[in-house]
C-alpha positions as CSV (number, residue, x, y, z in Angstrom):
1,X,-30.6,19.8,26.6
2,X,-26.9,19.3,26.9
3,X,-25.1,17.5,24.0
4,X,-23.3,14.2,24.3
5,X,-20.8,13.4,21.6
6,X,-18.7,10.3,21.9
7,X,-15.1,10.5,20.6
8,X,-14.9,7.1,19.1
9,X,-11.8,4.9,19.6
10,X,-10.3,2.8,16.8
11,X,-9.9,-1.0,17.2
12,X,-7.1,-2.8,15.4
13,X,-6.6,-6.5,14.5
14,X,-3.6,-7.9,12.8
15,X,-2.4,-4.4,12.1
16,X,-5.6,-3.3,10.4
17,X,-8.8,-1.5,11.5
18,X,-11.1,-4.0,13.1
19,X,-14.4,-3.1,11.4
20,X,-16.4,-5.7,13.4
21,X,-15.4,-4.3,16.8
22,X,-15.9,-0.8,15.5
23,X,-19.4,-1.7,14.4
24,X,-20.1,-3.0,17.9
25,X,-18.9,0.3,19.4
26,X,-20.9,2.5,17.1
27,X,-24.1,0.5,17.6
28,X,-23.6,0.5,21.4
29,X,-23.4,4.3,21.3
30,X,-26.4,4.6,19.1
31,X,-28.5,2.3,21.2
32,X,-27.5,4.3,24.2
33,X,-28.9,7.5,22.6
34,X,-25.9,9.7,22.2
35,X,-26.6,12.9,20.4
36,X,-23.7,12.6,17.9
37,X,-20.5,10.7,17.2
38,X,-17.0,11.9,16.5
39,X,-15.0,9.8,14.1
40,X,-11.2,9.9,13.5
41,X,-10.6,12.4,16.3
42,X,-7.7,12.4,18.8
43,X,-9.2,9.4,20.6
44,X,-9.3,7.5,17.3
45,X,-5.5,7.9,16.8
46,X,-6.3,9.9,13.7
47,X,-2.7,11.0,13.1
48,X,-1.7,7.3,12.8
49,X,-4.4,6.4,10.3
50,X,-4.0,6.3,6.5
51,X,-6.3,8.2,4.2
52,X,-8.0,5.0,3.2
53,X,-8.5,4.0,6.8
54,X,-10.1,7.3,7.6
55,X,-12.4,6.9,4.6
56,X,-13.3,3.4,5.9
57,X,-14.1,4.7,9.4
58,X,-16.0,7.7,8.3
59,X,-18.1,5.8,5.8
60,X,-18.8,3.0,8.2
61,X,-19.8,5.4,10.9
62,X,-22.2,7.3,8.5
63,X,-23.8,4.1,7.3
64,X,-24.5,2.9,10.9
65,X,-25.4,6.3,12.3
66,X,-28.2,7.0,9.8
67,X,-29.9,10.1,11.3
68,X,-27.4,10.6,14.2
69,X,-24.9,13.4,13.3
70,X,-21.3,12.4,12.6
71,X,-18.5,14.9,13.3
72,X,-15.1,14.2,11.8
73,X,-11.8,15.3,13.3
74,X,-9.4,17.0,10.9
75,X,-5.8,18.1,11.4
76,X,-2.7,18.7,9.3
77,X,0.8,20.2,9.0
78,X,-0.4,23.1,6.9
79,X,-3.5,25.1,6.2
80,X,-3.7,23.5,2.7
81,X,-3.5,20.0,4.2
82,X,-6.4,20.8,6.6
83,X,-8.5,22.3,3.8
84,X,-8.0,19.1,1.8
85,X,-9.0,17.0,4.8
86,X,-12.1,19.2,5.3
87,X,-13.3,18.8,1.7
88,X,-12.5,15.0,1.9
89,X,-14.6,14.6,5.1
90,X,-17.6,16.6,3.8
91,X,-17.6,14.6,0.6
92,X,-17.8,11.4,2.7
93,X,-20.9,12.8,4.4
94,X,-19.5,14.4,7.6
95,X,-22.1,16.5,9.4
96,X,-19.5,18.7,11.1
97,X,-15.8,19.1,11.5
98,X,-13.7,19.3,14.7
99,X,-10.7,21.3,13.6
100,X,-7.5,20.8,15.6
101,X,-5.1,23.8,15.7
102,X,-1.6,23.5,14.4
103,X,0.3,21.5,17.0
104,X,4.0,22.0,16.4
105,X,4.0,25.3,14.4
106,X,2.2,27.6,16.8
107,X,-0.1,30.1,15.2
108,X,-0.5,33.8,15.9
109,X,-3.9,35.0,17.0
110,X,-4.5,36.7,13.6
111,X,-3.1,33.6,11.8
112,X,-5.5,31.3,13.6
113,X,-8.5,33.4,12.6
114,X,-7.3,33.3,9.0
115,X,-6.6,29.5,9.3
116,X,-10.2,28.8,10.3
117,X,-11.6,31.3,7.7
118,X,-9.7,29.5,5.0
119,X,-11.3,26.2,6.0
120,X,-14.8,27.8,6.2
121,X,-14.3,28.9,2.5
122,X,-14.2,25.3,1.2
123,X,-16.9,23.6,3.2
124,X,-20.6,24.2,4.0
125,X,-20.9,22.2,7.1
126,X,-20.5,23.4,10.7
127,X,-17.0,23.7,12.2
128,X,-16.0,23.2,15.8
129,X,-12.9,24.8,17.2
130,X,-10.7,22.7,19.4
131,X,-8.8,24.1,22.4
132,X,-6.3,21.4,23.3
133,X,-3.4,22.8,25.4
134,X,-2.1,19.4,26.4
135,X,-1.8,18.3,22.8
136,X,-0.7,21.6,21.2
137,X,1.2,23.2,24.1
138,X,-0.8,26.4,23.9
139,X,-4.3,27.7,24.5
140,X,-6.3,29.2,21.7
141,X,-6.3,33.0,22.0
142,X,-9.5,34.2,23.6
143,X,-9.8,37.3,21.4
144,X,-9.3,35.2,18.2
145,X,-12.0,32.7,19.3
146,X,-14.3,35.6,20.1
147,X,-13.8,37.0,16.6
148,X,-14.5,33.6,15.1
149,X,-17.7,33.2,17.1
150,X,-19.3,35.5,14.5
151,X,-19.1,32.5,12.1
152,X,-18.4,29.5,14.3
153,X,-21.0,28.2,16.8
154,X,-19.0,25.4,18.6
155,X,-15.8,24.9,20.5
156,X,-14.4,21.8,22.2
157,X,-12.5,23.0,25.3
158,X,-10.0,20.4,26.5
159,X,-8.2,22.9,28.8
160,X,-8.4,23.3,32.5
161,X,-8.9,27.1,32.8
162,X,-12.5,27.4,34.0
163,X,-12.5,31.2,33.6
164,X,-11.6,30.7,30.0
165,X,-14.5,28.3,29.6
166,X,-16.9,30.7,31.2
167,X,-15.8,33.7,29.1
168,X,-16.3,31.9,25.8
169,X,-19.5,30.0,26.7
170,X,-21.3,33.3,26.5
171,X,-20.2,33.6,22.8
172,X,-20.6,30.1,21.5
173,X,-21.6,26.6,22.4
174,X,-18.7,25.2,24.4
175,X,-18.4,21.4,24.8
176,X,-16.2,20.0,27.5
177,X,-13.3,18.1,26.1
178,X,-12.0,16.9,29.5
179,X,-14.2,14.4,31.2
180,X,-12.6,15.0,34.6
181,X,-13.9,18.6,34.5
182,X,-17.3,17.9,33.1
183,X,-19.3,19.1,36.1
184,X,-17.1,22.1,36.7
185,X,-17.4,23.2,33.0
186,X,-21.1,22.7,33.0
187,X,-21.3,25.1,36.0
188,X,-19.2,27.6,34.0
189,X,-21.6,27.6,31.1
190,X,-20.6,24.6,28.9
191,X,-23.5,22.9,27.2
192,X,-22.2,19.5,26.5
193,X,-19.3,17.2,26.2
194,X,-17.1,15.4,23.6
195,X,-16.4,12.4,25.8
196,X,-13.8,9.7,26.0
197,X,-15.4,7.9,29.0
198,X,-18.7,7.6,27.1
199,X,-17.0,5.0,24.9
200,X,-17.6,2.5,27.8
201,X,-20.3,4.3,29.7
202,X,-22.6,6.4,27.5
203,X,-25.7,6.1,29.8
204,X,-23.7,7.0,32.9
205,X,-22.1,10.0,31.1
206,X,-25.6,11.1,30.0
207,X,-26.8,11.1,33.6
208,X,-23.8,13.1,34.7
209,X,-24.3,15.5,31.9
210,X,-28.0,16.0,32.7
211,X,-27.5,16.3,36.4
212,X,-29.7,13.2,37.0
213,X,-27.1,11.1,38.8
214,X,-26.8,9.3,42.1
215,X,-23.8,9.5,44.5
216,X,-22.8,6.0,43.2
217,X,-23.0,7.3,39.6
218,X,-20.8,10.2,40.4
219,X,-18.2,8.1,42.1
220,X,-18.2,5.6,39.3
221,X,-17.8,8.3,36.7
222,X,-14.9,9.9,38.6
223,X,-13.2,6.4,38.8
224,X,-13.7,5.9,35.1
225,X,-12.2,9.3,34.3
226,X,-9.2,8.5,36.5
227,X,-8.7,5.1,34.9
228,X,-9.0,6.4,31.4
229,X,-6.1,8.7,32.0
230,X,-3.7,6.2,33.5
231,X,-1.7,6.4,30.3
232,X,-1.8,8.6,27.2
233,X,-5.3,8.6,25.8
234,X,-6.7,6.3,24.3
235,X,-4.5,3.5,25.7
236,X,-6.6,2.9,28.8
237,X,-10.0,3.4,27.3
238,X,-9.2,0.8,24.7
239,X,-8.4,-1.7,27.4
240,X,-11.7,-0.8,29.1
241,X,-13.5,-1.4,25.8
242,X,-11.7,-4.8,25.6
243,X,-12.8,-5.7,29.1
244,X,-16.3,-4.7,28.3
245,X,-16.3,-7.1,25.3
246,X,-16.8,-4.4,22.7
247,X,-13.3,-4.6,21.3
248,X,-11.7,-8.0,20.5
249,X,-8.3,-6.6,21.5
250,X,-6.6,-3.5,22.8
251,X,-3.8,-2.9,20.3
252,X,-2.3,0.5,19.6
253,X,-0.1,1.9,16.8
254,X,3.4,3.2,17.4
255,X,4.5,5.4,18.9
256,X,1.6,4.4,21.3
257,X,1.8,1.0,23.0
258,X,-0.7,-1.3,24.6
259,X,-1.9,-0.8,28.2
260,X,1.0,-1.7,30.5
261,X,0.8,-4.3,33.3
262,X,0.1,-1.7,36.0
263,X,-2.8,-0.2,34.0
264,X,-4.3,-3.6,33.3
265,X,-4.1,-4.6,37.0
266,X,-5.9,-1.4,38.1
267,X,-8.6,-1.8,35.5
268,X,-9.0,-5.5,36.2
269,X,-9.4,-4.8,39.9
270,X,-12.0,-2.1,39.1
271,X,-13.8,-4.4,36.7
272,X,-14.4,-7.1,39.2
273,X,-16.5,-4.8,41.2
274,X,-18.9,-4.0,38.4
275,X,-19.0,-6.8,35.9
276,X,-20.8,-9.3,38.1
277,X,-23.7,-7.3,39.3
278,X,-26.4,-4.9,38.0
279,X,-24.4,-1.6,37.8
280,X,-24.4,1.6,35.8
281,X,-21.8,0.0,33.5
282,X,-24.1,-2.8,32.5
């Protein structure tokens, strides 16, 4: 069975984390039967959260999730920083870690292997590699990932190179990190998704993932993918969550800003077609 992990967004109110809206989001995901949750990942604006806010979100997610696994995104400016984040997340009960590669200081292939191995030394929970070219401006070296596959079972692939996906899916469990390419990556051997769109449509995402969708489902999923990427993620998905009534607002933290007028108009127009009838979004 393919794996559905929702990369949870973070709601804000009066400059603080909106724990009530966040609870609604987590419960919505759990009631929709997702396989796992990802807290404080890229979609959660993790780089803009304080340590106390990360602790709050991870703890709240674990308390609500109960038996559903909770993955935690970790990143940092140095290997030492990331090792500290890894230990911190495990102590809070994380069931797995999504490890972002260094973004500004590019790593050598050998350095990346050592970077991950250093993290593996300080935790006992599973680690998921994260290929994120659009965020880091480079693709994880294929040979380095292959070497790490001896100790690491998972990778989130948010790239667009399907031959890369196919090559690595034979060595580890590759999860699609780019909703727009979900079907293509599944055809190339991916066995699941870490999804942004599933924030607003987990049941629809599940049907796409399992190949049990109608033509209407597929068109709706494609439209949601397009809408969610109107601006830098997670700007648009937070406005969609606001329209759905899960989030009280759609505030962002600088240097991100709230959905602009053009984005809101496009989403409002889309929403009118689905909010007043029995649809896959209901």
